[in-house]
C-alpha positions as CSV (number, residue, x, y, z in Angstrom):
1,M,193.0,222.7,173.0
2,T,191.4,219.6,171.8
3,A,188.7,217.8,173.8
4,Y,188.5,214.0,173.5
5,F,185.8,211.6,174.6
6,V,186.9,208.1,175.3
7,H,185.2,205.1,173.6
8,L,185.9,201.8,175.1
9,N,185.5,198.6,173.0
10,A,186.1,195.0,173.9
11,S,184.6,193.1,170.9
12,M,185.3,192.6,167.3
13,D,181.5,192.6,166.6
14,H,179.6,195.5,165.2
15,S,177.9,196.3,168.5
16,Y,178.0,198.8,171.3
17,P,179.5,197.8,174.7
18,Y,177.0,197.0,177.4
19,W,174.1,197.5,174.9
20,N,172.0,194.7,176.4
21,F,173.2,195.3,179.9
22,G,170.2,197.2,181.3
23,A,170.3,200.9,180.4
24,A,174.1,201.1,180.6
25,G,174.9,200.7,176.8
26,K,172.2,203.2,175.7
27,C,173.4,205.8,178.3
28,H,177.0,205.5,177.3
29,H,176.2,205.6,173.7
30,D,174.1,208.8,174.0
31,R,176.7,210.7,176.0
32,E,179.3,209.9,173.3
33,Y,176.8,211.0,170.6
34,F,176.0,214.3,172.2
35,A,179.7,215.0,173.1
36,H,180.6,214.5,169.4
37,Q,177.8,216.8,168.3
38,I,179.6,219.7,170.2
39,G,183.1,218.9,168.8
40,F,184.6,216.3,171.1
41,V,187.0,214.0,169.2
42,P,186.5,210.2,169.7
43,L,189.4,208.5,171.5
44,N,189.0,204.8,170.8
45,I,190.5,202.3,173.2
46,F,190.4,198.6,172.8
47,I,190.2,196.6,176.1
48,Y,191.8,193.3,176.6
49,Q,192.9,191.4,179.7
50,W,196.6,190.7,180.1
51,E,197.4,190.7,183.9
52,A,201.1,189.9,183.3
53,E,201.6,192.5,180.5
54,P,205.1,193.8,180.9
55,D,205.4,197.5,181.9
56,N,207.2,198.4,178.7
57,V,204.6,196.8,176.5
58,L,201.8,198.5,178.5
59,S,203.6,201.8,178.2
60,A,204.0,201.5,174.5
61,R,200.3,200.6,174.1
62,L,199.3,203.7,176.0
63,D,201.7,205.8,174.0
64,G,200.0,204.6,170.9
65,V,196.6,205.5,172.2
66,L,197.5,208.9,173.8
67,G,200.4,209.9,171.6
68,G,198.5,212.7,169.9
69,L,197.7,214.5,173.2
70,E,199.2,218.1,173.7
71,R,199.3,220.3,176.7
72,D,196.0,221.5,177.9
73,D,194.0,219.0,175.9
74,V,191.0,217.4,177.8
75,V,190.3,213.7,177.9
76,V,186.8,212.8,179.0
77,A,186.0,209.2,180.1
78,Q,182.9,207.7,181.6
79,W,183.1,206.2,185.0
80,P,183.4,203.4,185.9
81,F,186.4,203.4,183.6
82,S,188.9,200.6,183.6
83,D,189.7,197.4,181.7
84,G,189.8,195.6,185.0
85,N,193.5,196.0,185.3
86,S,194.6,198.5,188.1
87,R,198.1,198.9,186.5
88,W,196.5,199.9,183.2
89,F,194.3,202.4,184.9
90,D,197.1,204.0,187.0
91,M,199.4,204.2,184.0
92,F,196.6,205.7,181.9
93,V,196.1,208.5,184.3
94,Q,199.8,209.1,184.7
95,R,200.2,209.2,180.9
96,V,197.5,211.6,180.4
97,H,199.0,213.9,182.9
98,S,202.6,213.5,181.6
99,F,201.4,215.0,178.3
100,G,200.1,218.0,180.2
101,A,196.4,217.1,179.4
102,K,193.5,217.1,181.9
103,L,191.4,214.1,182.7
104,V,187.6,214.4,183.3
105,F,185.3,211.7,184.6
106,V,181.6,211.8,183.6
107,I,180.0,209.7,186.3
108,D,177.7,207.0,184.9
109,D,177.5,205.0,188.2
110,I,179.4,204.7,191.4
111,A,179.5,201.0,191.8
112,A,180.3,200.8,195.5
113,W,177.2,202.8,196.2
114,R,174.9,200.4,194.4
115,T,175.7,197.3,196.6
116,A,174.8,196.8,200.3
117,T,178.0,195.0,200.9
118,P,180.9,196.3,198.8
119,G,184.1,194.2,198.9
120,E,186.9,195.0,201.3
121,G,188.5,198.2,200.3
122,E,186.2,198.6,197.2
123,L,184.7,202.0,198.2
124,E,188.1,203.4,199.1
125,R,189.6,202.3,195.8
126,E,186.7,203.7,193.8
127,V,186.7,207.0,195.6
128,T,190.5,207.3,195.4
129,R,190.5,206.6,191.6
130,I,187.7,209.2,191.0
131,G,189.8,211.6,192.9
132,M,192.6,211.2,190.4
133,A,190.6,213.2,187.8
134,D,191.1,216.9,187.2
135,A,187.4,217.5,187.0
136,L,184.1,215.7,187.3
137,V,180.7,215.8,185.7
138,V,178.4,214.3,188.3
139,H,174.7,213.5,188.4
140,S,173.8,216.1,191.1
141,A,175.2,218.4,193.8
142,A,174.2,215.8,196.3
143,M,176.4,213.2,194.6
144,Y,179.4,215.5,194.7
145,Q,178.9,216.4,198.4
146,R,178.8,212.7,199.4
147,L,181.9,212.1,197.3
148,V,183.7,214.9,199.1
149,Q,182.7,213.5,202.5
150,Q,183.9,210.0,201.8
151,A,187.1,211.3,200.2
152,Q,187.9,213.2,203.4
153,S,187.6,209.9,205.4
154,F,190.1,208.3,203.1
155,H,192.4,211.4,203.0
156,V,191.6,211.9,199.3
157,T,191.0,215.2,197.7
158,M,188.1,215.4,195.2
159,P,188.6,217.7,192.1
160,S,187.2,221.2,192.7
161,V,186.3,221.7,189.1
162,V,182.9,220.0,188.8
163,T,179.6,220.3,186.9
164,A,176.4,218.3,187.2
165,Y,174.4,217.0,184.2
166,G,171.1,216.6,185.9
167,V,168.6,215.0,183.5
168,S,171.5,214.3,181.1
169,G,170.1,213.3,177.6
170,Y,168.3,210.6,175.8
171,E,168.7,210.4,172.0
172,M,165.6,209.6,170.2
173,G,163.2,211.1,167.6
174,E,159.9,212.7,168.4
175,T,157.2,210.2,169.6
176,N,153.7,210.4,168.2
177,V,152.1,208.6,171.2
178,H,148.9,210.4,172.2
179,R,149.0,210.5,176.0
180,Q,145.9,210.6,178.1
181,L,145.2,210.8,181.8
182,D,143.7,207.3,181.9
183,G,146.6,205.7,180.1
184,G,148.1,204.1,183.3
185,I,151.5,204.2,184.7
186,D,154.6,203.0,182.8
187,Y,157.4,201.1,184.5
188,A,160.3,200.3,182.3
189,G,163.0,198.1,183.8
190,D,163.8,194.9,185.5
191,L,160.7,193.5,187.2
192,S,162.8,191.7,189.8
193,Q,163.7,195.2,191.1
194,A,160.1,196.2,191.3
195,N,158.5,193.6,193.6
196,Y,156.7,196.4,195.2
197,L,154.2,196.3,192.3
198,E,152.7,193.2,193.8
199,H,151.3,195.4,196.5
200,V,150.0,198.4,194.6
201,A,146.2,199.0,194.6
202,A,144.4,196.6,192.4
203,D,142.6,199.3,190.6
204,L,145.8,201.1,189.6
205,P,146.8,200.2,186.0
206,F,150.5,199.7,185.2
207,N,152.3,199.0,181.9
208,V,155.4,197.0,182.7
209,Y,158.2,196.9,180.0
210,G,161.1,194.5,180.0
211,V,159.5,191.4,181.3
212,A,161.6,188.3,180.9
213,P,160.0,184.9,180.0
214,G,159.0,183.1,183.3
215,D,159.4,186.2,185.4
216,K,157.8,185.7,188.7
217,G,155.7,188.8,188.1
218,E,153.5,186.9,185.8
219,A,152.2,184.9,188.7
220,W,150.6,187.9,190.4
221,S,150.0,190.2,187.5
222,D,146.5,188.8,186.9
223,A,145.4,190.0,190.4
224,K,146.5,193.5,189.5
225,Q,146.0,195.7,186.5
226,L,149.6,195.0,185.2
227,R,150.0,194.8,181.5
228,L,153.3,193.0,180.9
229,H,155.4,193.6,177.8
230,P,158.6,191.7,176.8
231,R,162.0,193.3,176.8
232,A,162.6,195.5,173.7
233,D,165.8,197.0,172.3
234,P,166.9,200.0,174.3
235,E,166.5,202.2,171.2
236,A,162.9,201.1,170.9
237,V,161.6,201.5,174.5
238,G,161.0,205.3,174.4
239,Y,158.7,204.9,171.3
240,I,156.5,202.2,172.9
241,L,155.8,203.8,176.2
242,N,152.0,204.5,176.1
243,G,151.1,205.4,179.6
244,A,150.1,208.7,181.2
245,F,153.1,208.7,183.7
246,G,156.4,207.1,184.0
247,L,157.4,205.7,187.3
248,I,160.9,206.3,188.8
249,W,161.1,204.1,191.9
250,Y,163.5,201.7,193.5
251,S,162.6,200.0,196.8
252,T,162.8,196.6,198.4
253,S,159.5,197.2,200.1
254,Y,156.1,198.8,199.9
255,P,155.0,201.5,200.2
256,G,158.0,203.5,201.1
257,V,161.6,203.6,199.7
258,T,164.0,201.2,201.2
259,G,167.2,199.4,200.2
260,V,170.5,200.4,198.7
261,L,169.1,201.3,195.3
262,G,166.4,203.4,197.0
263,E,169.1,205.3,198.9
264,Y,171.0,205.6,195.7
265,M,168.2,207.7,194.2
266,R,169.2,210.5,196.6
267,Y,172.3,211.1,194.4
268,N,171.9,209.7,190.9
269,T,170.1,210.4,187.7
270,P,168.1,207.3,186.9
271,A,168.1,206.5,183.1
272,K,164.3,206.3,183.4
273,L,164.0,210.0,184.1
274,G,165.6,211.0,180.8
275,M,163.8,208.2,178.9
276,Y,160.3,209.1,180.1
277,L,160.8,212.9,179.5
278,A,162.4,212.3,176.0
279,A,159.1,210.4,175.3
280,N,157.2,213.6,176.4
281,E,155.9,211.6,179.4
282,P,155.3,213.2,182.8
283,V,156.9,211.3,185.7
284,I,156.2,210.1,189.1
285,I,159.2,210.3,191.5
286,W,160.1,209.9,195.2
287,R,160.4,213.1,197.1
288,G,163.8,212.1,198.5
289,A,165.3,211.6,194.9
290,A,168.1,213.9,193.7
291,H,165.9,215.3,190.9
292,A,162.6,215.6,192.6
293,E,163.1,219.3,193.0
294,F,163.7,219.6,189.2
295,V,160.5,217.7,188.5
296,A,158.4,219.9,190.8
297,Q,160.0,223.2,189.6
298,Q,159.6,222.3,185.9
299,G,156.1,220.9,186.4
300,V,156.8,217.7,184.6
301,G,155.4,215.3,187.1
302,I,154.2,214.3,190.5
303,V,156.5,214.1,193.6
304,I,155.4,211.6,196.2
305,D,156.6,210.2,199.6
306,Q,155.0,206.7,199.3
307,L,153.4,204.6,196.6
308,D,150.2,204.2,198.6
309,E,149.5,207.9,197.9
310,L,149.1,207.4,194.2
311,P,145.4,206.4,194.0
312,R,144.4,209.5,196.0
313,L,146.8,211.9,194.1
314,L,145.9,210.6,190.7
315,A,142.2,210.8,191.4
316,N,142.7,214.6,192.0
317,V,144.5,215.2,188.7
318,T,142.1,216.9,186.3
319,P,142.4,216.7,182.5
320,A,143.5,220.4,182.6
321,D,146.1,219.5,185.3
322,Y,147.5,216.6,183.2
323,D,147.5,218.7,180.0
324,R,149.9,221.2,181.8
325,L,152.1,218.4,183.0
326,H,152.2,216.9,179.5
327,Q,153.0,220.2,177.7
328,N,155.8,220.9,180.3
329,A,157.2,217.3,179.6
330,K,157.1,218.0,175.9
331,R,159.1,221.2,176.5
332,I,161.7,219.6,178.6
333,G,161.6,216.5,176.4
334,R,163.0,218.4,173.4
335,A,166.0,219.4,175.5
336,V,166.6,215.9,176.7
337,R,166.3,214.4,173.2
338,N,169.0,216.9,172.1
339,G,171.2,216.3,175.1
340,V,171.1,220.0,176.2
341,F,171.7,219.4,179.9
342,L,174.7,217.1,179.2
343,K,176.2,219.4,176.5
344,K,176.0,222.3,178.9
345,A,177.7,220.4,181.7
346,L,180.5,219.3,179.3
347,L,181.0,222.8,177.8
348,D,181.0,224.3,181.3
349,V,183.7,222.0,182.5
350,L,185.9,222.9,179.6
351,V,185.6,226.6,180.3
352,M,186.1,226.0,184.1
353,L,189.2,224.0,183.5
354,A,190.6,226.8,181.4
355,D,189.7,229.3,184.1
356,H,191.0,227.1,186.9
357,A,194.4,226.8,185.1
358,T,194.8,230.6,185.1
359,Q,193.0,231.6,188.3
360,G,192.9,228.7,190.6
361,G,190.3,228.2,193.4
362,N,187.2,226.2,193.7
363,V,184.6,226.3,191.1
364,W,181.1,224.7,190.8
365,T,178.1,225.1,188.6
366,R,174.7,223.2,188.7
């Protein structure tokens, strides 16, 4: 059996797809990197748009890409996975299966869950296509449970071979930042998705990374303790975080969690979680988030219900308390930087596919 990991490319330039598209490029790159470290073979596919591509030409193109597959090989692709052409996607899945190989989707995002008003039929199409895989590597048990519920409403069956990668991985070297309790709170990301920062307590210091020129946050940052930093390359962000805690929070209002991206936190692994921990930084996370239990159990941060709790909670954190949080973050950070959680999920799914082929039945690991 050979295990392949798909790399999609749509440019002749020496760059990585989606590299400057939020955290997407870095996350995709790191998953490929960690998969290659444990023996997955790159399967390179060049994407181009040709809506009227004749079936025989499309078939020949896919034969060229997949012609080396053998029975019981495994093809892993990151979801969303498509060149935008539904015929291409459907024939790709059919061709993988025609060679007797298995298809695994590693979920990066579920697009229909990230928008308040998905297009007509968009959710059903996405759930149906995810269900065409033989196995899934999801963010959390909650994500898989929601997929199963939605699949049932569309008369679709989700794969029963499934693992969860949890914190996933974030490739970077060891950081030498000396973290202190009075270092403030780091927020790395699009400030337009963090309007709630306008309402945080004026005496609560924040370091905001990724601010675009002319961002409206500049208008109210002077009234708060917000230190604004311009956008940096995704590879650099982990090294320049200098706060005491990293904030993982999505909400359209203050102080609670509202909005579609806030709801999405119940299921997904925010890229910020791996990034902060890889930088040995304890985190602050919403109690309703999928990985709040992990943060609490591993002692790598503070779990809260609402942002207005922060001044009181942080005031009660002693230097000894913070040192324990920091040491735990350093312990987990080593695993995150080496992709241990993702590697385990990928290796587990290979073993489970082999067992499933001989024994059948439902299998699940967390």
